[in-house]
C-alpha positions in Angstrom: 115.2 131.5 139.1 111.4 131.3 139.2 109.4 128.6 137.6 106.0 128.4 136.2 104.7 130.7 133.5 106.4 133.8 134.8 109.6 135.2 133.3 112.7 133.1 133.7 116.1 133.3 132.1 114.5 131.4 129.3 111.6 133.9 128.8 107.9 133.6 129.5 107.7 129.8 129.2 107.2 127.0 131.7 110.4 125.4 133.0 110.8 121.8 131.7 113.4 119.1 132.3 114.5 119.5 128.7 115.4 123.1 129.3 117.3 122.1 132.5 119.2 119.4 130.6 120.1 121.9 127.8 121.3 124.5 130.3 123.5 121.9 132.1 124.9 120.7 128.8 125.9 124.2 127.7 127.8 124.7 131.0 130.2 121.9 130.0 131.4 123.6 126.8 135.2 123.8 127.0 136.7 127.2 126.2 137.7 127.5 122.6 135.7 124.5 121.5 134.3 124.6 117.9 132.8 122.1 115.5 131.5 122.1 112.0 127.8 122.8 112.2 126.9 120.6 109.2 128.9 117.7 110.6 126.8 117.9 113.9 123.7 118.2 111.8 124.5 115.1 109.8 125.1 113.2 113.1 121.8 114.4 114.4 120.1 113.2 111.2 121.7 109.8 111.5 120.6 109.5 115.1 117.1 111.0 114.6 115.2 107.8 115.7 117.2 107.7 118.9 116.5 111.4 119.5 112.8 111.0 118.7 112.9 113.4 115.8 111.0 113.4 112.4 112.3 114.5 109.0 110.3 117.7 109.3 111.9 118.5 112.7 115.3 118.1 111.1 114.3 120.4 108.3 113.5 123.0 110.9 116.9 122.4 112.5 118.6 122.8 109.1 116.8 126.1 108.7 118.0 127.3 112.1 121.6 126.4 111.3 121.4 128.3 108.0 120.9 131.5 110.0 124.1 130.9 111.9 126.6 133.0 109.9 129.7 130.9 110.5 130.7 127.4 109.4 132.0 126.5 112.8 129.8 126.6 115.9 131.8 128.4 118.6 130.9 130.0 121.9 133.3 132.8 121.1 131.2 133.9 118.1 127.9 133.6 119.9 125.5 130.7 119.5 122.1 132.5 119.3 120.1 132.7 116.1 117.0 134.9 116.0 115.0 134.4 112.8 111.3 135.3 112.7 108.7 132.6 112.2 108.1 133.9 108.7 111.8 133.5 107.8 112.0 130.0 109.3 108.9 129.0 107.4 110.4 130.0 104.1 113.7 128.2 104.8 111.8 125.1 106.2 110.0 124.7 102.8 106.8 126.5 103.7 105.5 124.6 106.7 102.6 126.1 108.6 103.1 128.1 111.8 101.5 125.5 113.9 103.7 122.7 112.5 106.8 125.0 112.9 106.1 125.5 116.6 105.5 121.8 117.2 108.9 120.9 115.6 110.7 123.7 117.4 109.3 122.2 120.7 110.5 118.7 119.6 114.0 120.1 119.0 114.0 121.6 122.5 112.8 118.3 124.0 115.5 116.4 122.1 118.1 118.7 123.8 119.5 120.2 120.5 118.4 123.8 121.0 117.5 126.0 123.9 115.0 128.9 123.8 116.2 132.2 125.0 113.2 134.4 124.8 113.1 138.2 125.2 110.8 139.8 127.8 108.1 140.4 125.1 108.6 137.0 123.5 110.1 138.4 120.3 113.4 137.3 118.7 115.9 140.1 118.1 119.5 141.2 118.9 121.1 144.2 120.6 124.1 145.5 118.8 126.9 147.8 120.0 128.2 150.9 118.2 130.4 148.8 115.9 127.5 146.7 114.8 128.6 143.6 116.7 125.9 141.7 118.5 125.9 142.4 122.2 122.9 140.3 123.3 120.4 138.2 121.4 117.1 136.5 122.0 116.0 133.5 120.0 117.3 129.9 119.9 120.7 128.9 121.3 122.6 126.2 119.4 124.9 125.7 122.3 123.6 122.1 123.1 124.7 121.0 119.6 128.2 122.3 120.3 128.2 120.8 123.8 126.9 117.4 122.7 128.9 117.1 119.4 130.9 114.0 120.6 127.8 112.4 122.0 125.9 112.9 118.7 128.8 111.5 116.7 128.9 108.4 118.9 125.1 108.0 118.6 125.4 108.3 114.8 128.1 105.6 114.7 126.0 103.3 116.9 123.0 103.7 114.7 125.1 103.0 111.6 126.6 99.9 113.2 123.1 98.7 114.3 121.8 99.2 110.7 124.7 97.2 109.3 124.2 94.4 111.8 120.5 94.3 110.9 121.2 94.1 107.2 123.8 91.3 107.7 121.4 89.4 110.0 118.5 89.8 107.5 120.8 88.4 104.7 121.9 85.5 106.9 118.3 84.7 107.8 117.0 85.0 104.3 119.6 82.6 102.9 118.9 80.1 105.7 115.1 80.4 105.1 115.7 79.6 101.4 117.9 76.6 102.2 115.5 75.1 104.8 112.5 75.6 102.4 114.4 73.8 99.6 115.6 71.0 101.9 112.1 70.3 103.3 110.5 70.4 99.8 113.2 68.0 98.4 112.9 65.6 101.4 109.1 65.4 101.1 109.2 65.1 97.3 111.7 62.2 97.5 109.8 60.5 100.3 112.7 60.8 102.8 112.0 59.3 106.2 111.2 61.8 109.0 108.4 63.8 110.6 108.4 66.6 107.9 105.1 67.9 109.1 106.6 68.7 112.5 109.7 70.2 110.8 107.4 72.3 108.6 105.6 73.6 111.7 108.9 74.5 113.4 109.9 76.4 110.2 106.7 78.3 110.0 106.8 79.1 113.7 110.2 80.6 113.4 109.1 82.8 110.5 106.1 84.3 112.3 108.4 85.3 115.2 110.0 88.0 113.1 108.2 91.3 113.7 107.3 93.7 110.9 110.0 96.2 111.9 112.7 94.1 113.5 116.0 95.0 115.0 119.1 92.9 114.8 118.4 91.8 118.4 115.0 90.6 117.3 116.3 88.6 114.4 119.5 87.2 115.8 117.9 84.4 117.9 115.6 83.5 115.0 118.5 83.3 112.6 120.4 81.1 115.1 117.4 78.7 115.5 116.9 78.6 111.8 120.5 77.6 111.2 120.2 74.9 113.9 117.1 73.6 112.1 119.0 73.6 108.8 121.8 71.6 110.4 119.3 69.1 111.9 117.7 68.5 108.4 121.1 68.1 106.7 122.2 65.6 109.4 118.9 63.7 109.0 119.2 63.5 105.3 122.9 62.5 105.5 122.1 59.7 107.9 119.5 58.4 105.5 121.8 58.6 102.5 124.5 56.7 104.4 121.9 54.1 105.4 120.9 53.7 101.8 124.5 53.3 100.7 125.0 50.6 103.4 121.8 48.8 102.2 122.9 49.1 98.6 126.3 47.6 99.3 124.7 44.7 101.1 122.4 44.0 98.2 125.3 44.2 95.8 127.3 41.7 97.8 124.4 39.4 97.9 124.0 39.6 94.1 127.7 38.9 93.8 127.4 35.7 95.8 124.4 34.6 93.8 126.2 35.4 90.5 129.1 33.2 91.6 126.9 30.2 91.6 126.6 28.9 88.0 123.6 26.7 88.8 121.5 29.6 90.0 122.3 31.5 86.8 121.2 28.6 84.7 118.0 28.1 86.6 117.2 31.8 86.6 117.4 32.1 82.8 113.9 32.6 81.1 112.7 29.6 79.2 110.5 31.5 76.7 110.1 35.0 75.2 106.9 35.4 77.2 108.7 34.6 80.5 111.5 36.9 79.5 109.1 39.8 79.0 107.4 39.1 82.3 110.7 39.1 84.1 111.7 42.4 82.3 108.5 44.1 83.5 109.0 42.8 87.0 112.6 44.1 87.0 111.4 47.6 85.9 108.9 47.6 88.8 111.6 46.6 91.3 114.2 49.0 90.0 111.8 52.0 90.1 111.9 53.6 93.6 108.4 53.1 95.1 106.3 56.1 96.2 106.6 56.3 100.0 103.8 57.2 102.4 104.1 60.5 104.3 103.5 61.1 108.0 99.8 60.8 108.7 99.8 64.0 110.8 101.2 65.9 107.8 98.6 64.4 105.4 95.7 65.4 107.8 97.1 68.9 108.2 97.4 69.4 104.4 94.0 67.7 103.8 91.8 68.3 106.8 88.5 67.7 104.9 89.1 63.9 104.6 88.8 63.5 108.4 85.0 63.8 108.4 84.6 60.8 106.2 86.6 58.5 108.5 84.9 56.1 111.0 83.1 58.1 113.5 84.0 61.3 111.7 87.7 61.1 112.6 90.9 59.7 111.1 93.3 58.3 113.7 95.2 55.7 111.7 96.2 54.8 108.2 93.4 52.2 108.2 90.9 55.0 109.0 92.4 57.1 106.1 92.0 54.3 103.6 88.4 53.7 104.8 87.7 57.4 104.4 89.3 57.4 100.9 86.9 54.6 99.8 83.9 56.8 100.9 85.3 59.8 99.1 86.0 57.8 96.0 82.4 56.9 95.7 81.2 60.4 96.6 83.4 62.0 93.9 82.4 59.4 91.2 85.7 57.7 90.9 85.2 54.1 89.5 86.4 51.1 91.6 88.7 50.1 88.8 90.4 53.5 88.7 91.0 53.4 92.4 92.3 49.8 92.3 94.8 50.7 89.6 96.0 53.6 91.7 96.4 51.3 94.7 98.6 49.0 92.6 100.7 51.8 91.2 101.1 53.9 94.3 100.4 51.5 97.2 97.0 51.6 99.1 98.3 54.2 101.6 99.4 56.7 98.9 96.3 56.1 96.8 94.3 57.2 99.9 96.5 60.3 100.3 95.9 61.1 96.6 92.1 60.9 97.2 92.5 63.2 100.2 94.4 65.7 98.0 91.7 65.4 95.3 89.0 66.0 97.8 90.8 69.1 99.2 90.9 70.6 95.6 87.6 69.1 94.3 86.2 72.6 93.5 89.1 73.0 91.0 88.9 69.5 89.4 86.4 68.8 86.7 86.7 65.0 86.8 88.1 63.3 89.9 88.3 59.9 88.2 90.2 61.3 85.2 92.5 63.2 87.5 93.3 60.0 89.5 93.9 58.0 86.3 96.4 60.6 85.2 98.2 60.5 88.5 98.2 56.7 88.2 99.8 56.7 84.7 102.5 59.1 85.9 103.2 56.9 88.9 103.5 53.8 86.7 106.1 55.8 84.7 108.0 56.8 87.8 107.3 60.5 87.2 104.9 61.3 90.1 105.4 62.3 93.7 102.8 63.3 96.3 105.2 65.6 98.0 104.6 68.8 95.9 100.8 68.4 96.2 101.0 68.0 100.0 103.4 70.9 100.4 101.2 73.2 98.2 98.1 72.3 100.3 100.1 72.8 103.6 101.1 76.3 102.4 97.6 77.2 101.2 96.0 76.0 104.5 98.6 77.9 106.5 97.9 81.2 104.6 94.2 80.7 105.2 94.7 80.3 108.9 96.8 83.4 109.0 94.1 85.4 107.2 91.5 84.0 109.5 93.6 85.0 112.6 
């Protein structure tokens, strides 16, 4: 055998490793072996990404197989097809000659066909007196027969990988939804915990998923997200159990107090005015107070407030409350409106509210009116800073991603 551009058993073409692999594969065909050509074609289609083939290359392969007269590929019936480029173009849905040659080369490189060129480079067949093909020059389909089991295994593996990817995606999607709801609910209810750090962990896991992931890419992310979900659930369950314990202690204390008749007598209101005052006080005590959120989370959601703190930074809750007073004056919020907010929400949460208003000042017509509305809702027990902070966290995160 001579290599280079001179004539070889493969015709006037340079020898390549793909040609060598194809020739070695055909040497392993067992006598009498046959396989359904369309079954092998479907397996090749399923494994096309592994083989490095495009849809157009498979269309060309389909056209080549259509020139094979039998349903079963068999060495006994010959495995050479010899259509002209014009015939192939028609059956490959009218692709151009240049595109046809490129895809034929891709099929050779993938080890699915072998070129068997004639001395003049044309494709034709020699027939004997009875009309049977004695020798042919064109494309050998022998590699498809030789690799039929391998292609079937590749197709099964691709199908299994695709199923695993789908199941992992579903698992991760459900877990993402659960974690998102748990964080939002925890922040809205003012649950204790560093929810800013948990939110960062959640976002960090999401960005680790590539645009075109495999099951291997997504599996570790899904496992970490499930661990994060379990940690959040455990944290919330511990808090619920703690609240139940505290509630039982308060109930026992009340039971002891109620057993003392003198204390009941002394605690009775002496006038309608006193009774009304005690009722209002009871309403304020029974209503669950709005709880402050982690300072780091507030500053991440409302970064603009920092420049109004002492020295242009906010390092503590005291700094935040000082900055809120400056912002209050700058936005035209009256001292009385801010004082009412401090009474209804606590001073810390009033400062957080001012930070949120500053962050969205371009969308708010009257900062004072907006704060008074929040104060009224807080007095009625229908207000939580959680949704505002989470919305600002998401908005700032999206801006950072676009800037990156």
